[in-house]
C-alpha positions, 0 to 999 in steps of 0.5 A, spaced: 632 819 492 631 812 490 632 813 483 638 817 485 641 811 489 638 806 483 642 810 478 648 810 482 648 803 483 647 802 475 652 806 473 657 803 478 655 796 476 656 798 468 663 802 469 666 795 472 664 792 466 668 791 459 668 798 455 666 794 449 659 792 453 652 795 451 649 801 454 643 799 458 636 799 454 629 798 456 625 797 449 628 791 445 623 792 440 625 799 439 632 797 440 632 793 433 628 798 429 632 804 427 639 805 426 645 805 431 651 809 432 658 807 433 663 811 437 670 811 435 676 813 439 678 818 434 673 822 436 668 821 430 662 817 429 657 815 424 651 811 423 649 806 418 643 801 416 642 794 417 638 790 411 635 786 417 632 792 421 637 791 427 637 798 431 642 796 437 644 801 442 651 798 443 657 802 442 664 801 439 671 805 440 672 803 433 668 801 427 667 795 423 661 792 419 657 787 421 650 784 421 645 782 426 640 776 426 633 775 428 630 772 435 631 764 435 625 763 440 620 769 438 623 773 444 626 780 443 633 782 442 638 786 446 645 787 444 650 785 449 657 787 446 663 784 442 669 781 443 675 781 439 680 776 436 685 774 430 679 774 425 675 780 427 670 781 432 664 776 435 658 780 437 653 778 443 646 779 444 640 776 449 634 774 447 629 776 452 622 771 453 616 774 456 614 772 463 611 766 464 609 764 471 613 769 474 619 766 470 624 770 466 628 766 461 634 769 457 638 766 451 645 768 449 646 768 442 651 770 437 651 770 429 654 766 424 658 768 418 652 769 414 649 774 419 644 769 422 643 768 430 645 762 433 646 760 440 652 761 444 653 756 450 658 758 456 661 754 461 657 758 467 652 755 471 649 761 474 649 769 472 648 774 478 643 780 476 639 785 480 631 787 479 628 793 480 621 795 480 620 801 475 613 803 478 615 805 485 619 810 488 621 806 494 623 800 491 630 797 492 634 793 487 634 786 489 639 780 487 636 775 483 640 769 479 639 766 472 640 759 472 643 755 466 638 750 463 641 743 462 647 740 464 654 742 461 655 749 457 648 752 456 645 758 452 639 758 456 638 761 463 632 762 467 630 766 474 624 767 478 622 774 479 621 775 487 614 775 490 615 782 492 616 784 485 610 780 482 605 786 482 609 791 478 607 793 471 615 793 469 621 791 471 628 793 470 634 787 470 641 789 470 646 783 469 653 787 471 657 781 469 658 775 464 664 773 461 663 772 453 668 770 448 674 771 454 671 778 455 667 781 461 660 784 458 654 787 462 647 789 459 640 790 462 633 790 459 626 791 462 620 786 462 613 787 463 607 783 466 603 785 461 607 780 456 605 775 461 598 777 461 598 777 454 600 770 453 595 767 458 590 770 454 592 767 448 591 760 451 583 762 453 578 757 450 576 760 443 569 763 442 564 759 439 563 759 431 560 765 428 558 761 422 551 762 420 550 756 417 553 752 423 548 756 427 542 754 422 544 747 422 544 746 430 537 749 430 535 744 425 538 738 430 534 741 436 527 741 432 522 746 431 521 752 436 515 751 441 511 756 437 512 754 430 506 750 427 506 743 425 503 740 419 496 736 421 494 730 417 488 729 421 
């Protein structure tokens, strides 16, 4: 029953958004590792390759070519959607950073004329979202708020995972509404506590040198072993 309720909530939130917004995606790496499909209002669709390895899971009511940049901060990308203007369309992505001390950071990005990722600051102080545990059937979606980092227009937003969700192996986060380029967008993504554990492990003290020469030099400095014979001039 919980899964049915969560699916209903998710569907309702996304239906309220812009029709050009991206459908939900859970694995950002996989999302950018294969071809993605464009959907056309005329009833036909096609797939095309990207030289940069993009495989976003977003859809379009009509087709137009575009390239996809790479993450700016070492995170994972998820496609958000696009907006239209006189010169064409602007595409938006969210770069999702690994969990750090229970905090989730996202960066809003777009692309320049060369197809490279660039920050996309917006005049918003907060972005409302919903988080749910994926490893428990009795979990309920909980409202969270992403807060802008810094003053003025911001492209970096941070939220803290509720204590009740900290022990979950994987979390689903839904952003039902964010206005980009004058159009309402929505998107979702997953975060794993395993990513946080990996980060913590990378900061551990490195092991002692395994260089045999260094080991021999260290032994020489400590002097001969207790049972090692010594010369006796007498």
